[in-house]
C-alpha positions in Angstrom: 18.4 -122.9 3.7 18.0 -119.5 4.8 19.0 -120.9 8.4 21.7 -122.8 7.2 23.4 -119.7 5.3 23.2 -117.6 8.3 24.4 -119.8 11.5 27.2 -118.1 12.6 25.9 -114.4 14.0 27.2 -111.4 16.4 25.1 -112.7 18.9 26.4 -116.2 18.5 30.2 -115.4 18.2 29.8 -112.8 21.5 27.8 -115.2 23.5 30.8 -118.2 22.5 34.0 -116.1 23.1 32.2 -114.4 26.8 31.6 -117.6 27.7 35.3 -119.4 27.1 36.7 -116.0 29.2 35.9 -119.2 32.1 37.8 -121.6 29.9 40.7 -119.3 29.8 40.6 -118.7 33.4 40.9 -122.5 34.3 44.0 -122.8 32.0 45.5 -119.5 33.7 45.4 -121.2 36.7 46.3 -124.3 35.8 50.0 -122.8 34.7 50.3 -119.5 36.8 51.8 -121.2 39.8 55.1 -122.6 37.5 56.9 -119.5 37.0 57.4 -118.1 40.7 57.6 -121.8 42.5 61.1 -120.8 43.5 59.9 -116.9 45.1 56.8 -118.8 46.8 58.6 -121.5 48.6 60.6 -118.3 49.9 57.5 -116.3 51.2 56.9 -119.6 52.9 59.9 -119.8 54.5 60.2 -116.0 55.2 56.9 -116.0 56.7 57.4 -119.3 58.8 61.0 -117.9 59.8 59.0 -114.8 61.0 57.0 -117.1 63.2 58.9 -119.4 65.1 62.3 -118.0 64.3 63.9 -121.2 62.5 63.8 -121.6 58.7 61.1 -124.7 57.5 63.3 -127.7 56.9 62.9 -129.2 52.9 60.6 -131.7 53.6 58.1 -129.3 55.2 59.5 -126.7 52.3 58.4 -129.7 49.4 54.6 -130.5 51.5 53.7 -126.9 51.7 54.5 -126.3 47.9 52.8 -129.3 47.1 49.6 -129.1 48.6 49.5 -125.6 47.7 49.5 -127.0 43.7 47.0 -129.5 44.6 44.6 -127.8 46.4 43.3 -126.9 43.0 42.6 -130.2 42.3 40.6 -130.5 45.6 38.6 -127.4 44.6 38.0 -128.6 41.0 36.5 -132.4 42.6 34.0 -130.6 44.7 33.4 -128.1 41.7 32.9 -130.5 39.3 29.8 -132.2 41.5 28.2 -129.1 41.7 27.4 -128.1 38.5 24.0 -130.0 38.2 23.2 -127.7 41.3 23.8 -124.1 39.4 22.4 -125.2 36.0 19.1 -126.3 36.8 18.2 -124.0 39.1 20.1 -120.8 38.0 20.5 -121.5 34.1 23.5 -121.7 32.2 24.3 -117.7 31.8 23.2 -117.1 35.3 25.5 -120.0 37.1 28.2 -119.1 34.9 27.9 -115.0 36.2 27.6 -116.2 40.1 30.2 -118.3 40.2 32.6 -115.6 39.1 32.2 -114.4 43.3 34.6 -117.5 43.9 37.0 -116.1 41.4 37.5 -112.5 42.7 37.6 -114.4 46.4 40.1 -116.7 45.2 41.7 -113.7 43.4 41.9 -111.2 46.4 43.3 -114.1 48.9 46.3 -114.4 46.6 46.9 -111.1 46.4 46.7 -109.7 49.7 48.7 -113.2 50.9 52.2 -111.7 51.1 51.0 -108.3 52.5 49.1 -110.3 55.2 52.2 -112.2 55.7 49.9 -115.4 55.4 51.2 -118.8 53.0 47.3 -119.9 54.6 45.5 -117.1 52.3 47.4 -118.4 49.0 46.5 -122.2 49.8 42.8 -121.0 50.6 42.7 -119.0 47.4 43.7 -121.6 45.1 41.1 -123.6 47.0 38.6 -121.4 45.9 39.9 -120.8 42.4 40.0 -124.4 42.0 36.1 -124.8 42.8 35.3 -121.6 40.2 37.1 -123.6 37.7 35.8 -126.8 38.9 32.4 -124.8 37.9 33.6 -123.6 34.8 34.7 -127.0 33.0 31.2 -127.8 33.5 29.3 -124.8 32.9 31.3 -123.9 29.5 30.8 -126.5 27.5 27.3 -127.2 28.6 26.6 -123.5 27.2 28.3 -123.4 24.1 27.0 -126.8 23.2 23.3 -125.4 24.0 23.5 -121.9 22.0 25.4 -123.2 19.1 23.9 -124.8 16.0 23.5 -128.5 15.5 26.6 -128.0 12.1 28.7 -126.3 14.6 28.7 -127.6 18.1 31.8 -129.9 17.5 33.5 -126.6 16.4 32.6 -124.3 18.7 32.6 -127.1 21.7 36.6 -127.8 21.2 36.7 -123.8 21.9 36.8 -124.9 25.6 39.8 -126.6 25.1 41.6 -124.1 22.9 40.2 -121.3 25.9 42.5 -123.8 28.1 45.7 -123.9 26.3 45.1 -120.3 25.6 45.2 -119.5 29.1 48.6 -121.4 30.0 50.2 -119.6 27.6 49.3 -116.2 29.0 50.5 -117.5 32.6 53.3 -118.6 31.4 54.5 -115.1 29.4 53.2 -113.1 32.8 55.1 -115.2 34.8 58.4 -114.0 32.9 60.5 -112.4 36.1 60.2 -108.9 34.0 56.8 -109.2 33.7 55.3 -110.3 36.7 56.8 -112.7 37.9 59.7 -110.7 40.3 60.1 -111.1 44.1 57.6 -108.2 44.6 55.1 -109.0 42.0 53.8 -112.7 42.1 51.3 -111.7 43.6 49.6 -109.8 41.4 50.4 -112.4 39.1 48.3 -114.7 41.0 45.4 -112.4 41.5 45.3 -111.6 37.9 42.5 -113.8 37.6 40.2 -111.3 39.2 40.5 -108.9 36.4 38.8 -111.8 33.6 36.4 -112.8 36.1 34.7 -108.8 36.4 35.3 -108.6 32.5 33.1 -112.0 32.1 30.9 -110.4 34.7 29.8 -107.7 33.3 29.5 -109.1 29.3 27.2 -111.9 30.5 24.3 -109.8 31.0 24.6 -109.3 27.3 24.6 -112.7 26.6 21.5 -115.1 26.2 20.6 -117.5 28.6 20.3 -121.2 26.9 17.3 -121.6 24.9 17.2 -125.4 25.6 17.2 -124.7 29.5 14.3 -122.1 28.8 12.3 -124.3 26.9 12.7 -128.1 28.3 13.4 -126.9 32.2 11.3 -123.9 32.4 8.5 -124.2 29.4 9.0 -120.9 27.9 8.7 -121.6 24.5 8.5 -117.7 23.0 11.6 -116.6 24.8 13.8 -119.6 23.7 11.8 -119.1 19.8 13.4 -115.2 19.9 16.5 -116.0 21.6 17.0 -118.8 18.9 16.2 -116.2 16.2 19.0 -113.7 17.5 21.6 -116.5 17.7 20.3 -118.4 14.5 20.1 -114.5 12.1 16.8 -116.2 10.7 13.1 -116.1 11.3 12.8 -120.1 10.9 14.0 -121.7 14.1 11.1 -124.6 13.7 14.1 -127.3 13.4 15.8 -126.6 16.6 12.4 -126.0 18.5 11.4 -129.2 17.3 14.9 -131.2 18.5 14.5 -129.8 22.1 11.1 -131.0 22.0 12.0 -134.2 21.3 15.2 -135.0 23.8 12.4 -133.5 26.3 10.6 -136.5 25.0 12.8 -138.9 25.2 14.6 -138.1 28.6 10.7 -138.2 30.3 11.1 -141.9 28.4 14.0 -142.9 30.4 14.7 -143.2 34.3 17.4 -141.4 35.5 20.3 -143.6 36.5 22.4 -143.1 39.6 26.0 -143.6 40.4 25.9 -146.7 42.2 24.0 -148.6 39.4 26.1 -147.1 36.2 28.4 -149.8 38.2 26.1 -152.7 38.9 24.2 -152.5 35.6 25.4 -154.2 32.7 24.5 -152.0 29.9 26.2 -149.1 31.6 29.2 -150.9 33.5 31.7 -151.3 30.3 31.2 -147.8 29.4 31.7 -146.7 32.7 35.0 -148.1 33.2 35.9 -146.7 29.9 35.1 -143.5 30.6 37.1 -143.4 33.9 40.5 -145.2 31.9 40.2 -142.6 29.7 40.5 -139.8 32.2 42.8 -141.5 34.0 44.9 -141.8 30.4 44.5 -137.4 30.2 45.4 -136.9 33.7 48.2 -140.0 34.2 49.9 -139.6 31.1 52.2 -137.0 33.1 50.8 -133.8 31.2 50.2 -131.9 34.5 53.8 -133.0 35.8 55.0 -130.6 32.7 53.2 -128.1 33.0 53.3 -127.8 36.9 57.1 -128.9 36.9 58.2 -127.7 33.4 60.4 -124.9 34.5 62.3 -127.6 36.5 62.4 -129.9 34.3 64.3 -127.7 31.9 66.3 -126.6 34.8 67.6 -129.9 35.6 67.9 -131.0 31.6 70.8 -128.1 31.8 68.9 -125.6 29.4 70.0 -121.5 30.3 66.8 -120.2 30.1 64.0 -122.8 31.6 61.4 -120.2 31.3 61.5 -119.0 27.6 61.3 -123.1 27.0 58.6 -123.5 29.0 56.9 -120.7 26.9 57.8 -122.5 23.9 55.7 -125.6 25.3 53.0 -123.9 25.8 52.8 -122.4 22.2 53.2 -125.9 20.8 50.5 -126.6 23.3 47.8 -124.5 21.7 48.9 -124.8 17.7 48.2 -128.1 18.3 45.2 -127.8 19.9 44.3 -126.0 16.4 45.0 -128.7 14.4 43.0 -131.0 16.3 39.7 -129.2 15.3 40.2 -129.9 11.9 41.4 -134.0 13.1 39.2 -135.3 15.3 36.2 -135.4 12.8 38.0 -137.1 10.1 40.4 -139.2 11.7 38.5 -140.6 14.4 38.3 -140.4 18.4 40.1 -143.3 18.7 42.8 -143.4 16.2 44.1 -140.1 17.2 43.9 -141.4 20.9 45.4 -144.2 20.0 48.1 -142.1 18.4 48.9 -139.5 20.8 49.4 -142.0 23.6 52.2 -143.3 21.3 53.7 -140.6 20.6 54.0 -139.1 24.1 55.4 -142.6 25.3 58.5 -142.2 22.9 58.6 -138.2 23.8 58.6 -139.5 27.6 61.4 -142.1 26.8 63.5 -139.5 25.0 63.0 -137.2 27.6 64.3 -139.5 30.3 67.4 -140.4 27.6 68.0 -136.7 27.9 67.5 -135.9 31.8 70.3 -138.5 32.0 72.6 -138.0 30.1 72.9 -134.0 30.0 75.7 -134.1 32.8 78.2 -135.7 30.2 76.4 -134.4 27.1 75.1 -130.4 27.6 74.2 -130.6 24.2 71.5 -133.2 25.4 69.5 -130.2 26.9 67.9 -129.4 23.2 66.8 -133.4 22.9 64.8 -132.4 26.4 63.0 -129.5 24.5 62.2 -131.1 21.8 60.9 -134.2 24.0 58.5 -131.6 26.0 57.5 -130.3 23.0 56.7 -133.4 21.0 55.2 -134.6 24.1 52.6 -131.7 24.6 51.6 -131.9 20.8 50.9 -135.7 20.8 48.7 -134.9 24.4 46.7 -132.3 22.4 46.2 -134.6 19.3 44.3 -136.8 21.6 44.4 -137.5 25.4 44.2 -133.9 25.7 40.3 -133.3 24.3 39.2 -136.5 23.2 38.3 -138.0 26.8 35.8 -135.5 27.1 34.3 -135.9 23.6 34.1 -140.0 24.0 32.2 -139.5 27.6 29.6 -137.3 26.2 29.1 -140.0 23.6 28.9 -143.3 25.3 26.2 -142.6 27.6 22.5 -141.8 27.0 20.0 -139.1 28.2 19.0 -140.7 31.5 22.8 -141.9 32.3 24.6 -139.5 31.3 24.7 -136.7 34.3 26.2 -139.4 36.7 28.5 -140.8 34.3 29.6 -137.3 34.0 30.4 -136.7 37.5 32.0 -139.7 37.5 34.3 -138.8 35.0 34.8 -135.5 36.0 36.1 -136.7 39.8 38.1 -139.3 38.5 39.7 -136.3 36.0 40.1 -133.8 38.6 41.2 -137.0 41.4 44.6 -137.8 39.6 45.1 -134.2 38.7 45.4 -134.0 42.6 47.4 -137.1 42.8 49.9 -136.0 40.0 49.7 -132.6 41.9 51.1 -133.7 45.2 52.5 -136.8 44.7 55.1 -135.8 41.5 57.8 -133.9 43.5 58.1 -136.8 45.9 58.1 -138.9 42.5 60.9 -137.0 41.4 62.9 -137.1 44.3 62.6 -141.1 44.6 63.1 -141.6 41.0 65.5 -138.8 39.4 66.3 -138.7 36.1 63.8 -141.6 35.1 60.6 -140.0 36.7 59.2 -140.4 33.5 59.7 -144.0 32.9 56.3 -144.4 34.6 54.4 -142.6 32.7 56.1 -144.4 29.6 54.2 -147.7 31.4 51.1 -145.6 32.3 51.1 -144.5 28.7 51.6 -147.8 27.2 48.7 -149.7 29.6 46.2 -147.0 28.1 47.6 -147.6 24.6 46.7 -151.6 24.9 43.2 -151.1 26.6 41.9 -147.9 24.4 43.2 -150.8 21.5 41.2 -152.8 22.8 38.2 -151.7 24.3 37.5 -148.2 23.5 35.1 -148.3 20.5 34.8 -145.6 17.4 32.1 -142.7 17.9 32.6 -140.9 15.1 29.8 -140.3 13.3 27.3 -142.4 15.6 24.4 -141.1 18.1 24.7 -141.3 21.9 21.3 -144.0 21.0 23.7 -145.8 18.6 26.8 -146.4 20.9 24.5 -146.9 23.9 22.7 -149.8 22.2 26.1 -151.5 21.6 26.8 -151.9 24.7 23.2 -152.8 25.9 23.8 -156.0 23.4 25.6 -157.2 25.8 29.5 -156.1 24.2 31.2 -153.2 22.9 30.8 -154.4 19.5 26.8 -153.3 19.2 24.4 -155.3 17.5 26.2 -155.1 13.8 28.5 -157.8 12.4 32.0 -159.4 13.7 34.6 -156.1 14.4 37.8 -157.1 13.2 40.3 -158.0 15.7 41.4 -155.2 17.9 38.7 -152.4 16.4 35.3 -152.1 18.0 32.6 -151.3 16.1 28.9 -149.7 16.2 25.7 -150.1 14.5 24.6 -147.4 12.0 23.1 -144.9 13.0 20.1 -143.1 11.3 21.4 -140.0 9.3 18.0 -138.3 10.3 17.8 -138.5 13.8 18.4 -135.9 16.8 21.3 -136.1 18.6 20.7 -134.3 22.0 23.7 -132.9 23.8 23.2 -132.5 27.4 20.9 -134.2 29.5 18.5 -131.4 31.4 16.7 -132.3 34.7 14.3 -134.5 34.0 12.1 -133.6 36.9 12.3 -129.7 36.1 10.8 -131.0 32.2 7.3 -129.7 32.7 5.0 -132.2 30.6 3.0 -129.0 28.7 6.4 -128.8 26.9 5.8 -132.0 25.2 2.3 -131.4 24.4 3.2 -129.0 21.7 5.5 -132.0 20.1 
């Protein structure tokens, strides 16, 4: 009982808070490119005119800008695939410390790009920051999940998403022209990412390494025990230690699954398809089109001060992320995802109406603000946080690393496609551009309704056994139409949060079980 009473401790809060700085970095660098778009385009134009004596064409300007936005996602794709290389060799905390070098390099390149009259430096800087963010999106949730007590893993795990949306909001505020979004200070706005990287680098040595990594990967049980006592605020940590040993034993019993086997095996094919489609539903919902180009959208809708409306959307984004923390364990993942998709589709229709009629009815600009606010709110209720929850829950220890790599790549790839292609689609479709996202949202809704199981309250083994049985309903009785059920879980079964490197999990740790 003492362990339960003292689960939230100062060392735990410090470690989680320092780790979430990486999540804030991801959000900041996602949103920071939006506000100074016109100024950066002008910088590209002036730079090329100084070199060639001619102004660039509109098509080349659009291409350079789209590439500057989308190269961030290319770095994210590469970084997300590299997480395993870092964490199993250097540990969770040390990996977060090391990758901050990329943030400093990327921020420095962007800060000095204007001084050097080199838009290439800006683009390479965005690539380096993308690498950093791709790594952070894997490192931060993993570290937080491994140091958190079982009863708080869900709540602490959602802090990653909260950090992301807070970062986006900070970028929107700092992007105001009278703060850092001006002709002279925009390089500082982009390079500001160096400061949190330095702060995190200073603070991380005071945070503990993951006790799971120390025990399972390094067989340092004594050190892991000391860290657990500090994190839990109690001397009784035997339950946590036993859970880690159980996790290690299960990992040794289950073979490591490669990416091709995920698609060849009937047991894994359905969950990996679900994982991919849910990741696509997050990015192809149109949310990044709103974040990347929100200022333009509000401007086209006739809003006089579009940047303030964009900041308002960021506030809504943050508030509803907090709301989702309290809903996800009550309403269920599947239900929230369906509500979010349906709500976003409705708001996208409203947005299209507003964009189409604004020229005839100026007051329609207010409808566009309401529509975007609603769009963002519904995203954070479902498609924002839910796909990551479900991907982690659909797979047992063996196939989980490969599944997470595929899911991460799907997410970043679709992010890249939206960032690169949206400006061209916007020119082609005009005021009807969001109808495309309505179609996507409708398709994702149908898929979720018929194919996605409810995973709330289920263990990883329960869910994987359901798919292994040859259908998504598991081994239980027939499910109601349109609803996928799973077999009941054992209330005493321990649920490991992450997959560690089985090759590095020493047998010596198992002999003590």
